[in-house]
C-alpha positions as CSV (number, residue, x, y, z in Angstrom):
1,X,4.6,-9.2,-5.6
2,X,8.3,-9.1,-4.6
3,X,11.1,-11.1,-6.2
4,X,14.1,-12.1,-4.2
5,X,17.4,-13.0,-6.0
6,X,19.4,-14.5,-3.1
7,X,22.5,-15.1,-5.3
8,X,22.6,-11.4,-6.0
9,X,21.6,-10.2,-2.5
10,X,18.7,-8.2,-4.0
11,X,15.0,-8.0,-3.5
12,X,12.8,-6.2,-6.1
13,X,9.8,-4.9,-4.0
14,X,7.9,-3.0,-6.6
15,X,5.2,-0.9,-4.7
16,X,5.4,-3.0,-1.5
17,X,8.4,-1.4,0.1
18,X,9.9,2.0,-0.7
19,X,12.9,3.8,0.8
20,X,11.3,5.1,4.1
21,X,8.5,2.6,4.6
22,X,5.5,0.9,3.0
23,X,4.9,1.6,-0.7
24,X,1.6,2.3,-2.4
25,X,-0.8,2.1,0.5
26,X,-3.2,4.9,-0.5
27,X,-4.9,3.2,-3.4
28,X,-8.4,2.0,-3.2
29,X,-7.3,-1.6,-4.0
30,X,-4.5,-1.6,-1.4
31,X,-4.8,-2.6,2.3
32,X,-2.3,-0.9,4.6
33,X,-2.4,-3.5,7.4
34,X,-1.9,-6.3,4.8
35,X,1.1,-4.5,3.2
36,X,2.7,-3.9,6.7
37,X,2.2,-7.5,7.8
38,X,3.7,-8.7,4.5
39,X,6.8,-6.5,5.0
40,X,7.2,-7.6,8.6
41,X,6.5,-11.3,8.0
42,X,8.3,-11.8,4.6
43,X,10.7,-9.0,3.7
44,X,12.1,-8.4,7.2
45,X,13.2,-12.1,7.4
46,X,15.7,-11.5,4.6
47,X,19.4,-10.7,5.5
48,X,19.8,-7.1,6.6
49,X,22.4,-6.4,3.9
50,X,19.9,-7.3,1.1
51,X,19.6,-4.5,-1.3
52,X,16.0,-3.3,-1.9
53,X,15.2,-2.2,-5.4
54,X,11.9,-0.3,-5.2
55,X,9.3,0.4,-7.8
56,X,9.9,4.1,-7.5
57,X,12.6,6.3,-6.0
58,X,15.9,5.4,-4.4
59,X,16.9,2.0,-3.2
60,X,17.6,1.0,0.4
61,X,18.5,-2.2,2.4
62,X,16.4,-4.5,4.5
63,X,18.5,-3.5,7.6
64,X,17.8,0.3,7.0
65,X,14.1,-0.3,6.7
66,X,13.9,-2.5,9.7
67,X,15.6,0.2,11.7
68,X,12.8,2.6,10.9
69,X,9.7,2.8,13.1
70,X,7.3,0.9,10.9
71,X,3.8,1.2,12.1
72,X,2.2,-2.0,13.3
73,X,-0.3,-3.8,11.1
């Protein structure tokens, strides 16, 4: 689950999106194509300057992550 605070320009992505790409995709209960599709269909529609607060590690922005070569779902 991700939480978007439009008035703050921040999205809290938990384990969905990390700095550098998809988050926790190696778990037995996670499905890589589903996570990638969710990132592309939901998160990448947010404004590019939206700050991404991840569940682990450093933050990023939607624009920075869209510029990476995200594998297709």
